[in-house]
C-alpha distance (Angstrom), angle and dihedral (degrees) to the residues before:
residue distance angle dihedral
X1 . . .
X2 3.83 . .
X3 3.80 93.7 .
X4 3.79 91.2 57.4
X5 3.82 91.3 49.8
X6 3.80 90.7 49.7
X7 3.80 91.7 50.8
X8 3.79 91.4 48.1
X9 3.82 90.8 49.3
X10 3.80 90.8 53.8
X11 3.78 90.3 56.6
X12 3.78 102.4 34.2
X13 3.82 102.9 33.4
X14 3.82 118.3 94.9
X15 3.81 95.8 4.2
X16 3.77 95.3 -38.6
X17 3.77 125.9 -105.9
X18 3.80 91.5 -53.0
X19 3.79 91.1 58.2
X20 3.79 90.1 48.5
X21 3.80 91.8 50.7
X22 3.80 91.1 48.5
X23 3.81 91.2 48.8
X24 3.80 89.1 51.0
X25 3.81 97.5 48.4
X26 3.82 105.8 28.9
X27 3.80 91.6 92.8
X28 3.82 87.9 58.8
X29 3.80 96.1 54.4
X30 3.79 108.7 122.5
X31 3.83 110.2 -97.5
X32 3.82 91.3 -128.5
X33 3.86 91.6 65.9
X34 3.78 111.8 107.4
X35 3.81 121.8 -142.8
X36 3.82 93.6 -94.6
X37 3.80 91.8 53.4
X38 3.81 90.6 47.0
X39 3.80 89.9 50.2
X40 3.83 90.8 49.8
X41 3.80 90.9 49.1
X42 3.79 90.6 49.7
X43 3.81 90.4 50.4
X44 3.82 91.3 50.5
X45 3.81 91.1 49.8
X46 3.81 90.6 48.4
X47 3.84 91.5 48.9
X48 3.81 92.4 49.0
X49 3.80 91.9 46.7
X50 3.80 90.4 47.5
X51 3.81 90.9 54.2
X52 3.80 89.8 51.0
X53 3.82 89.9 48.6
X54 3.81 90.5 52.3
X55 3.80 92.0 49.5
X56 3.82 92.8 48.2
X57 3.79 91.9 47.4
X58 3.81 90.2 50.3
X59 3.81 90.0 49.7
X60 3.83 91.2 49.7
X61 3.81 90.6 49.9
X62 3.80 90.5 47.8
X63 3.81 91.4 50.2
X64 3.81 90.0 48.5
X65 3.81 91.1 50.6
X66 3.81 91.9 47.5
X67 3.80 89.7 51.2
X68 3.80 91.4 50.8
X69 3.80 91.4 47.0
X70 3.80 90.9 50.6
X71 3.80 91.1 51.7
X72 3.81 89.4 50.7
X73 3.80 90.6 50.7
X74 3.80 94.2 47.5
X75 3.79 99.7 39.7
X76 3.79 103.1 23.2
X77 3.77 126.9 -138.8
X78 3.77 134.8 -93.3
X79 3.80 88.2 -102.7
X80 3.81 89.3 59.7
X81 3.79 90.5 58.6
X82 3.80 94.2 55.2
X83 3.80 90.0 71.2
X84 3.81 86.9 74.0
X85 3.81 92.4 67.1
X86 3.76 120.3 -136.9
X87 3.83 93.1 -8.7
X88 3.80 89.5 56.8
X89 3.80 91.1 49.6
X90 3.81 90.1 51.3
X91 3.81 90.6 50.9
X92 3.83 90.5 49.6
X93 3.81 89.3 50.2
X94 3.81 92.6 48.4
X95 3.82 91.4 48.1
X96 3.78 89.8 52.8
X97 3.81 93.7 43.5
X98 3.81 96.1 54.8
X99 3.80 98.3 84.7
X100 3.83 96.1 49.2
X101 3.81 91.8 40.1
X102 3.80 92.9 53.4
X103 3.79 91.6 41.8
X104 3.80 94.9 52.2
X105 3.81 91.8 41.8
X106 3.80 91.1 54.8
X107 3.80 90.5 45.1
X108 3.82 89.6 53.6
X109 3.79 91.9 45.2
X110 3.82 91.4 49.8
X111 3.80 91.4 48.7
X112 3.80 91.5 51.4
X113 3.81 93.2 48.2
X114 3.81 98.2 42.2
X115 3.82 92.8 44.8
X116 3.83 87.5 53.8
X117 3.80 93.2 -120.4
X118 3.80 87.7 122.0
X119 3.78 114.2 42.1
X120 3.79 116.7 -151.8
X121 3.81 116.7 -163.3
X122 3.79 115.0 -131.7
X123 3.78 111.4 -95.6
X124 3.79 94.1 5.0
X125 3.77 124.4 138.8
X126 3.80 88.7 -112.3
X127 3.80 92.0 56.2
X128 3.80 92.1 46.6
X129 3.81 91.1 48.1
X130 3.82 89.7 48.4
X131 3.81 92.6 56.3
X132 3.80 94.7 40.8
X133 3.81 92.4 51.1
X134 3.81 90.7 46.5
X135 3.78 94.4 51.4
X136 3.80 94.4 43.3
X137 3.80 96.2 47.6
X138 3.79 97.4 37.6
X139 3.80 90.6 44.6
X140 3.79 89.3 53.1
X141 3.81 93.3 45.9
X142 3.80 100.0 41.6
X143 3.78 105.2 19.3
X144 3.74 137.4 -112.6
X145 3.80 94.4 -76.5
X146 3.81 92.1 58.7
X147 3.80 90.8 51.3
X148 3.81 92.1 48.6
X149 3.81 89.5 51.0
X150 3.80 94.3 49.0
X151 3.84 99.4 43.9
X152 3.85 94.1 79.8
X153 3.82 90.5 51.8
X154 3.81 92.4 48.7
X155 3.82 90.9 47.1
X156 3.81 91.0 51.3
X157 3.82 90.9 48.2
X158 3.78 92.6 49.4
X159 3.81 92.6 49.0
X160 3.82 90.9 50.6
X161 3.80 92.9 47.2
X162 3.82 92.1 53.2
């Protein structure tokens, strides 16, 4: 989960939280501390920070697990559907078939439009529906970042084609 990675990066990136604490307080170490005492103090800070990091990571994992459990309770699982016999198995199949079905349908639709077998009038409802379906399905299949990366190319293509 992205949240867990972000939390881990806060604590482990650039020396972790212990390194950040040491950087923030090292100028306030008493001048009478020798290098060995400073090293021991740094180790203690790192150990304490590491324990906090472990606890926070465990809490993030626990929260993630609780979220997943709640989703299972609210929406059920595929195993829950099998108790309905052959109807449940059909529903499980249809749930699993949605992503490839939508993906191949959009691929077919795109082929038909871009090969000029289907003609979409500029500004028509059909053209608007074509782009909306493409962005929704492709965004779901490939993610928001892929769509953001491809929009400039599509815009350039559309400007050249007009």
